N, C-alpha and C positions, 0 to 999 in steps of 0.2 A: 545352713546353717538347721533351718526344718526338717531337714532328714535325720537331723543330728538329734532335733527335740522328741521327736516317734521311733526311735530306738532306745534312747537314755532309758526311757522307762520301761521296755521290754527286758532291755540287758540287764537291770535290776532287778527285776521279778525272776528270771530265768538264772543268774548267781545265787539269791535268795534261793528257789526252789533246789536249786542242787547242793548246798549245806543243812535245806533242810531233810534230804531224803541223801546220807554222803554215803554213806555203806550199796548203797544202788546207786550211786551215780556211779563210784568206782568200778562196782560189777560191770553196770554198763560200757564203761570207759577199757577195759580187761580187753574187747575186741583189737580197738584202734591202737590199744598203746602194745598191746603182741604184733598186730600187723603194722605198726608204723618202724618198730623194733626188729622187726625180719627181713621190712625193706633197707632198713639204713645199712643193721649188721651184711646180709646179702651184697644187696653193694658195694659195702668197704672192700671186698673177700674180693670180688670182682674188679674192683676200681687197683687196688692194691698188688697184683696178680697182672695188671693190661701192664701199671707202672714197673713191674721191675723184667717183665717180659719185654717193654718197648725200651727199658734202658737194658736189657743183652743185644736185642738187635740196632739199638745204635753203637752201640761200641764194635758187634762186628761190622756197624758198617754201612751204609742203606746206598753207596756207589763203592759195594766190593763184592765182588764173587770167590769162592771159597771152594776151592775140590782138595775129594779127602781121598785116602784109597784105602779097599775095601782088601783090605790083605789076610793073609789063609792062617786059618790058627792051626793048623797039621799038615803036614808031606803028603798022603793022599791031595786032600784039597789045593799044595802048591802045588803039584805036578799036572793036575786038569786044567789048572790055570795059565803055567806058564809053558805047554803043549799048543797055546792060543793065546795068549799076549804076555808083553814083562814086565808087566806090574808098573806100577806110576815112576819116571827119571826124567833122567836132566833132559834129555833129549821130548820130553816130553814140554819142559820147562821151555826150552828153544824152540821150537815147534810154534807153542801160541805167544809169545815175544814176536818174533817175525814175522806171524801172518795173520793174527788177532788185532782190527784197528782200534783203535779208539780208549788203550791200557795204559794209565797215567803212569802206575808200579807196578811191579808184581814178583812175588817171592818164594824161589820153594823153603821146602821143610823138612826137618828128620827128627824124629822125637826120641826118645828111649824112657828108660825107666828105671832109674839106679836102682841100684842093689841094696848101698849105703850111701851116707853122705857122715861127714864131719865138718864143724860142728852135729855132736849126734843130735838126734832128739825124739820122744817120744810121741809124735805128732806123724803122717801121715809121708810119705818120705816127698818129696817134690818130683815135678815131672822135667825131665831137663829135654830145651827143647833148639835145634839151630836155623838160625832164619838169617838173612842177607840185612842191612840195618839199615833198606827200605821199608822193615816192618813196622818200626813207629809211625812211619809215615799213614802205611797200609789200614791200620790199626787206629790211628792216632790217640796215638801213648803217652802220655806225660810220665815224666820222672821228677817224685818230689827230691830226691838227694842225689849229687852226681849227675850222671849223664848216660845216652846214649854206646854204645859202640862203633866206632867208621868203617867204612869201606876199607881203610888201611889195615886196620886192625884183623879185619875181614879175611882178606887177603894174605896176611904174617901167618894166619893160624895164631892168633895168639891167644893166652889164657886167659879171657877175664872172662864176666858175664856181668848179667843185669839178675836182679832179686823182682820176682813180686812181693807185694806186700805182705803174705803168709807165709812163703820162703823166709822172707827178714826177720820174721819175729819170733818163726817158732827155730833156727839155727842160730841167728846172732842178739837174739833179744830187740828194746828198744832203743840201745845205742846206735849211732851216728855207725853207717855197715861200707860209707865208698872208701877205698884204702886192704881193706877184713879178707883175708883168705876162706873158703871154703872148697871142702875136698868133695869131687864126686867122684862113686866109683875109685881108681887111681888117681884121680888128675887132679891140682891145685888146681881152681881159677881163683883169680882176683877179684871183687865185687867195686863193679864202678858205678853202681849206678843203683835204685832202686822206682820200681813204680810204684803208681798212684792205683789206688783199690777199683780192682775192675767188677759190675755186674755178673753175675749169674745167672743160669735157666733155672728153676727148681723141676723142672721137668728138660728132658734132653728133647733134645729138635732132630725131626730127622735129616739127615746129611751132616749134624754138626756131633761130631766127635764128642763123649763124656772126655773133659777136662777143665780142673781147678782152673782157671785163669789168673787166679793171685797164687800158689804154690807154684809158681815156675823156677824155674832156672833158664836161664836165656841167655845164649852166649852164639858168636858167627857160628856160620855154616858149615865154613871150613876147619875150623877148629871142631866141630862137634865129627864131622868127616873124617877126620885123621887122626883126633886123640881117642878116639870111644868106641869102644865096639860092644856089639851087643852078644849075650847068647844066645839069641831066638833068631841073629841077622839072615841064616839063609830061609828064615820067611817069611823077610819083610822085603820089601819095595826098593827099590836106589833111593829112593823118597819119600815122605809118606803126604806129603801136603802140599799145597798152592795153596798162594793167597795174592788175589788180583783187585786193584782200584783202576773200574775207569774214570776217566777226565771225565771235568764235569759241563751240565749238558748230551751224552751219552746214553742209550740207555741199558743197563746192566743189565738186566732179562732178555732181551735179544743180543746180546752181549755174548749170555753166559748156552745161549743156545749155539755159537757158533763155537766156541768153544764145545761144549759137549761134542760137535760135530767133527771136529778136530783128536778130539781125544776116541771118540769111538770109533772111525775112524782104522786108527793106529795100532787101539786095544780091538780088534778086531770085533768087538761088541761083545768083548769077554763077561765088563757089568763086574769090573773090580775096581771101580769107581762111583764117586756122587759126587756129586755141584750143587750147593746151594747157597744162593742167593736172598741178601737177609734184606732188599727189598721187595722183593714176593712174599715173604714170610710175615714182612711188614703188612701188607694186604691181606694178607690168612688170615691172619694173626685175628687184626680190627673184625673181619666180618665172621667170627668164629666170637669174638668177645662181645659182636652188638646182638648175635642171636643168642645171645646163654645169657647180657643182663634181661634180653626178651623174656627168656625162660624163666628164667628169679625171680624178678616181677611180676610176670604171672601169678605165681607160686606167691609169693607174700600176698598177691594183690589179695587171694581168692581169705586171708587173713583180714584184710580188710571190709571185704564184702560179710563176712561173718559177722564182722564189730557191727557194718553197716545192720543188719537184719536183726542185731539187736538193739541200735537205737531205735529202731522203727518198733520192736516190740514192744518197750519199756516206756516211747514213747503215747501207743496207744492205748496201755495197762492206764496212764496218766492222765488222759483226754477221758478216758470213764473215770478215773476216780475226781478229776474233778472236774466233773458234767455241772455240777449244782456254783460252782464258781464261776464259769464258763458265762453262764445262765444271769448271775447278777449284773458281771459286768458288762453285758449285752444290755440287759435292761436300763443298767444306766449311762448308756451310751459309745460304750463299745464298738466300732464297727466291727465288719468280718476280716478287716488288713488286718486289725491290729489282734486279733486272735491269732491271726495269721503268723505275725512277724514274733507273737508272745514266746508260741510253743516252737518254732523254729530256731528263735536265737536259742532256743533249751537246748535244741536239741545240737547247736552249731558249736554250743556253750562244749559241751560234752564231749565233739568231737575235738574241739580246739585241743583243751584241758588233755583227754587222750593220748592227741595226738606231738604233745610236750615232752610228755610223760612219755613215753614211747619213742623219742629219741633220745634221749638223756638215756635210755633202757639199752636203745639198737648202738652207739657208741658204748657203752661198757660190754656188752656185748662181743663188739669185734673186738674192745678192748682183750677180753677174756679170751677171745679165741687166737690173739695176736702169740697170746705168753704161753697156751698150754700146746694150741698147733702148733705153733714156731711159723703162720703163716703170715704174709706181709696185706696189713689194711690202709686203708684209706677212708679215709670217713671225707665225702666231699661235700661242698657245701652246696651241688647240684643233688645230689641222695637224699641233703634236709631238706631240698625243697622239693623234692617228687615226691614222696614219702606225705612231709607233712599237706600240703597241695590236692592230694591223691584222698587223704584222712578229714579232712575239711570237706572236699566235696563230696564226701561219702558221705556226711553228717548231714549236708545239705540234704542231698538228692531223697534219702532213704526219712528228714525229716520232713518233705513236703506234705509227702496223703497225708500222716497225723495231726498235722499243724490244719490241713483246709479237711479234710472231718473235723475237726472239731471247733470251726469256726463254721459250718454246716449247721450246728444242732440251730433245734429250736428254743430262742429262748426262755421261753414260756414252759417249753416241755425241759428244758434243761433246767429252771429254777424249782421244779415240782419232784424234778428225779432226787431218791435217795439213796 
């Protein structure tokens, strides 16, 4: 209570001084406003990117291993590769299944890019992929409508499919899709399920081929292998991907190394495949994100530093301007500590006010960036707390020197000052 009784008079005097010079106070706050706004906006961008990337990696499956074929783009390249390796095949699938311990599930993948679909769509034509039923388990997929296909339907090459959310809307609208038929190239497939929306990465990640996970037609592997033909099939590997899920407690990075060793041996080091381990990507992204956050905070901190210098400059000018007032206060009994608190409270009030306005400015800026650039932004409590805390600390730090200078003034000389 005694401490509060000492501080309250200085706070009232500080507020009165700020309102007495509104324009000067606002101009002094600008550095803090822009600095805090920059910190909040930059951290919201990095937090949004991190959230989206983490969601994408999580849907890839932190216990998963993904093998992608690097297929030839022309006949000459194909001949060079085929002289060494036969490409990704069902033999690789069997070798991995039989020789890699710790696998919970594994499925090959065969994908096609259809040339036409019915019902017709003005949007991008969906991609068709063929997989085994355990693809749903491996990728932790869920259906919002209907079901996934079964092993019996795969063995019978049944003309059934499951649609991604975007494909369902583009082809069949918003009405229930289960039971309806879609025509992919020249083959009719009955829709038996629709998947929940899947996370997408803003940027293509190394080893993960660009594929809109919501714009897919997923059919049984045998159905795709037997009912569809690709005009460029001579350039294609027998299968173009493998999805694996390791058992709980098994190190996916070490398992991926075993998979890589097997494929390298059977493909004779042709370099016609890539292996992606989401668990490794997760660690890599976390490290990159941490470094990026530090860089962004340092850049935004420069604005706060400039704002702090502005506060110190104005406070020094204020001390000079109010020298006579300081002398009178000292003459009627004010101690040096009272003078320090008076000017320090003014500096902190400027930084607090600037910090609060800066938070609003930063939030608004992040929303503008999100709508204008299409980026995902997330304003977190941590970013607000960091920005506001640093602004108050800067105000306190740069307010100490002017406050101490004011307290050191000789009362008699200060009263005589004109």
